[in-house]
Structure formats: structure tokens, C-alpha cells
C-alpha positions in Angstrom: 20.3 9.6 -1.8 21.0 5.9 -1.8 23.7 4.1 -3.7 21.1 2.9 -6.3 20.0 6.5 -7.1 16.7 6.2 -5.1 15.9 8.7 -2.4 16.0 7.0 1.0 13.0 7.3 3.3 13.2 6.3 6.9 10.0 4.4 8.1 9.4 3.9 11.8 6.4 1.8 13.0 6.3 -1.0 15.5 3.5 -2.9 13.8 5.2 -5.4 11.5 2.3 -5.5 9.0 2.2 -1.7 8.6 6.0 -1.5 8.4 6.1 -4.1 5.6 3.2 -2.4 3.8 4.9 1.0 4.0 8.2 -0.5 2.7 6.4 -2.0 -0.3 4.5 1.2 -1.1 7.6 3.3 -1.0 9.7 0.8 -3.1 6.9 0.7 -5.7 6.9 4.5 -5.8 10.6 4.6 -6.5 12.1 5.2 -3.0 14.5 3.2 -0.9 12.7 2.3 2.4 14.7 2.1 5.6 12.5 0.2 8.1 12.9 0.5 11.9 10.5 -0.3 14.8 11.6 1.9 17.7 12.3 5.5 18.5 16.0 4.8 19.3 16.4 2.9 16.0 14.8 5.8 14.1 17.1 8.4 15.6 20.2 6.2 15.0 19.2 5.5 11.4 18.4 9.1 10.7 21.8 10.2 12.0 23.8 7.5 10.1 21.9 7.1 6.9 20.8 10.8 6.3 17.5 9.9 4.6 15.7 12.4 2.3 12.5 12.1 4.5 11.1 10.2 7.5 7.7 8.7 8.3 7.2 8.1 12.0 4.4 6.6 13.9 3.1 8.6 16.9 3.0 5.7 19.3 6.3 3.7 19.6 7.2 1.0 22.2 10.2 2.9 23.6 9.1 6.5 23.3 6.9 9.2 21.9 6.8 9.8 18.1 6.4 13.5 18.9 9.7 13.6 20.7 11.3 11.7 17.8 10.1 14.5 15.5 11.4 17.2 17.8 14.8 15.6 18.1 15.1 15.0 14.3 14.0 18.6 13.7 16.7 20.0 16.0 19.4 18.9 13.6 17.7 18.2 10.2 15.4 20.0 7.8 14.3 16.8 6.1 10.5 16.4 5.7 8.9 14.4 8.5 5.5 12.8 8.2 3.7 11.3 11.2 1.3 8.4 11.2 -1.7 8.8 13.4 -4.7 6.7 14.5 -8.1 8.2 13.8 -9.3 10.6 16.4 -5.9 11.7 17.7 -6.3 15.4 16.8 -4.4 16.6 19.8 -1.5 14.3 19.1 -1.4 15.4 15.4 -1.2 19.0 16.5 1.5 18.2 19.0 3.6 16.5 16.3 3.1 19.3 13.8 4.2 21.9 16.4 7.2 19.7 17.2 8.4 20.1 13.6 6.6 17.5 11.6 5.6 18.6 8.1 2.4 16.5 7.7 0.5 13.6 9.0 -1.3 10.6 7.5 -4.1 8.9 9.2 -4.4 5.2 9.6 -5.7 3.3 7.7 -4.0 5.2 4.8 -4.3 5.0 1.1 -1.0 4.3 -0.7 -1.5 7.0 -3.3 -2.3 9.6 -0.7 0.8 8.7 1.4 3.1 8.9 -1.6 1.5 12.2 -2.7 1.9 13.7 0.7 5.5 12.5 0.8 6.3 13.9 -2.6 4.7 17.2 -1.7 6.8 17.5 1.4 10.0 16.6 -0.6 9.3 19.5 -3.0 9.6 21.9 -0.2 13.2 23.0 -0.6 14.8 25.2 2.1 15.0 28.7 0.8 11.7 28.7 -1.0 10.5 31.5 1.3 13.1 33.8 -0.4 11.4 33.5 -3.8 10.2 37.0 -4.8 7.3 35.7 -6.9 5.4 32.4 -6.6 2.8 31.2 -9.1 0.3 28.4 -8.2 -2.5 27.3 -10.6 -3.0 30.7 -12.1 -2.5 32.6 -8.8 0.5 34.9 -8.7 1.9 36.2 -5.4 4.5 39.0 -5.6 6.0 39.2 -2.1 8.1 42.3 -2.6 5.3 44.3 -4.2 2.6 42.8 -1.9 0.5 42.1 -5.1 -1.7 39.2 -5.8 -3.3 38.4 -9.2 -5.2 35.6 -10.9 -4.8 35.1 -14.6 -3.5 38.7 -14.9 -6.3 40.4 -12.9 -5.2 42.0 -9.6 -6.9 40.7 -6.4 -7.3 43.2 -3.6 -6.4 41.8 -0.2 -6.4 43.4 3.2 -2.9 43.5 4.8 -4.0 40.6 7.1 -5.3 38.5 4.2 -2.0 39.1 2.3 0.1 38.0 5.4 -2.1 34.9 5.8 -1.7 34.0 2.2 2.0 34.7 2.2 2.5 32.4 5.2 0.6 29.6 3.5 2.4 30.0 0.2 5.8 30.1 1.8 5.0 26.9 3.6 3.1 25.3 0.6 2.8 21.6 0.8 3.1 21.7 4.6 0.2 21.5 7.0 0.1 24.6 9.2 -1.7 24.3 12.5 -4.2 26.9 13.7 -1.8 28.0 16.4 1.1 28.3 14.1 -0.9 30.5 11.6 -2.5 32.6 14.4 0.9 33.2 16.0 2.6 34.1 12.6 -0.1 36.4 11.3 -1.7 37.9 14.4 0.8 37.3 17.2 1.1 35.2 20.3 -1.9 36.8 22.1 -4.2 35.3 19.4 -3.2 31.6 19.5 -6.6 30.4 20.6 -8.8 32.6 18.3 -9.6 30.0 15.7 -12.9 31.8 14.8 -10.9 34.8 13.5 -8.7 32.5 11.5 -11.7 30.6 10.0 -13.3 33.9 9.0 -10.1 35.2 7.2 -9.5 31.9 5.5 -13.1 32.0 4.2 -12.7 35.5 2.9 -9.3 34.6 1.3 -10.8 31.6 -0.5 -13.6 33.7 -1.8 -11.1 36.2 -3.3 -8.3 34.0 -4.6 -9.8 30.6 -5.6 -11.3 30.0 -9.0 -15.0 29.8 -9.3 -14.8 26.1 -10.3 -12.2 23.5 -9.6 -10.2 22.2 -6.6 -9.6 24.4 -3.6 -6.2 26.0 -3.3 -6.4 26.2 0.5 -7.2 22.8 2.0 -8.7 22.2 5.4 -7.6 19.5 7.8 -10.5 19.6 10.3 -9.5 20.4 13.8 -5.9 20.8 12.9 -5.1 23.5 10.4 -4.7 24.5 6.7 -2.4 23.8 3.8 -1.8 24.9 0.3 -1.2 21.8 -1.8 1.5 21.8 -4.5 
């Protein structure tokens, strides 16, 4: 938290116009923006200023944004969002697997960026210990392995429940295909995206309301998230 009471967000991008735009967007949204242009400056500022979150570009003049994510994640649990150019799916996945919480594609919309940031900030360490979570009428009881919507029990297979539990415990965070497959099925299944897609489709059919926004969101080619 900054001296003025605003949450500080570290922003790292070597393109001056984008950096200025990010600082303006964040200030207008009520954050303090700490702007830097290199990987070294980002790591130094994160260590000294202890921001509430970080937004890091994938391509930096003196290093790799993925490596910045990995180093920050080694000592901090703060949310990290990566900025990515269109078409860099492999790099997005690398960043997420290095510890980033989410990514935003350039060119980005200010409202989407702020929404993604706030969703990541709502993820508080220890959320996974909650015995019961309720999301838009869906109730997940981890201890009893029970799921219900508007008071009506929903029958899930053990695999479907484990998949849902993993997404709910990481709500607001984009989970890669590999991360979900490893967590739910095990290391031997890391490339079986067809199995994951089938189970997500079945889970959606059972837990999502007949009308309205989807609870489970798809990031094509990358993974899934439950928005909060």
C-alpha cells in the first residue's frame, strides 16, 4: 500500500507510449502506478517497493518477461499479469507456468485490464482452505464433496468434482491446460487436451445456468478460468 492509501502496481514495459497509457489507466482506476522499462528495474522495484501487483511485458530489452515472472514468484505471492502481443500463445503459456496469474493481449482495453487486475487482487492466499465457496448461485462444499445450484444438488463424477474444485480454488486465475491436466489427472496426462475439453464441456452442462454468462471461461489455446 502506498503512502496515499492507494494500492501500488508495478508496471514494466519498454515502449514509452504503452507505459504512459498503463500508468494513466491505473491512476484513473485508483491505483498508484510504478513505471519501469527493464527487467532489472522491475525486479529492483518489486523488492524495494513491495507492490500489491505487477504487470510485466513479455519482451523486455534486457531479459525475458517470463524469467521476471519466475524470479518474482520465487519470493512473492503478489498477482502478476503479463502483457503479450497477439499470436504468442506459447509465450503466454510459458509465463503462466512460470507463475503469472493472467495475461492481457495487446492492444488491450482499459476496462478489461483493470477488471483482470482486480480479479487477481481478490485472490487472497489461503482461499483454498475455505470449506464452502458460493459463486453466482453455485455452492461447492469441499469437505462433503457436494455441489449444488440454487439449493438443488448436482451430481458430478469424482473427476468432474476435482476439476471444478481446482478451478474454484484458483478462481480469477487463468489455469493452463497442462496445469489442470497435471493437477486433476496426473503428470502422465499433460498433453491430453482432448480429455480436458470433454470434461470441461460436461462440467459446464451440469453446473452452469441455462441462460446467462458462462462460469467457466475459455482462453483459446491456453486454458480455462472461473471469473470472480
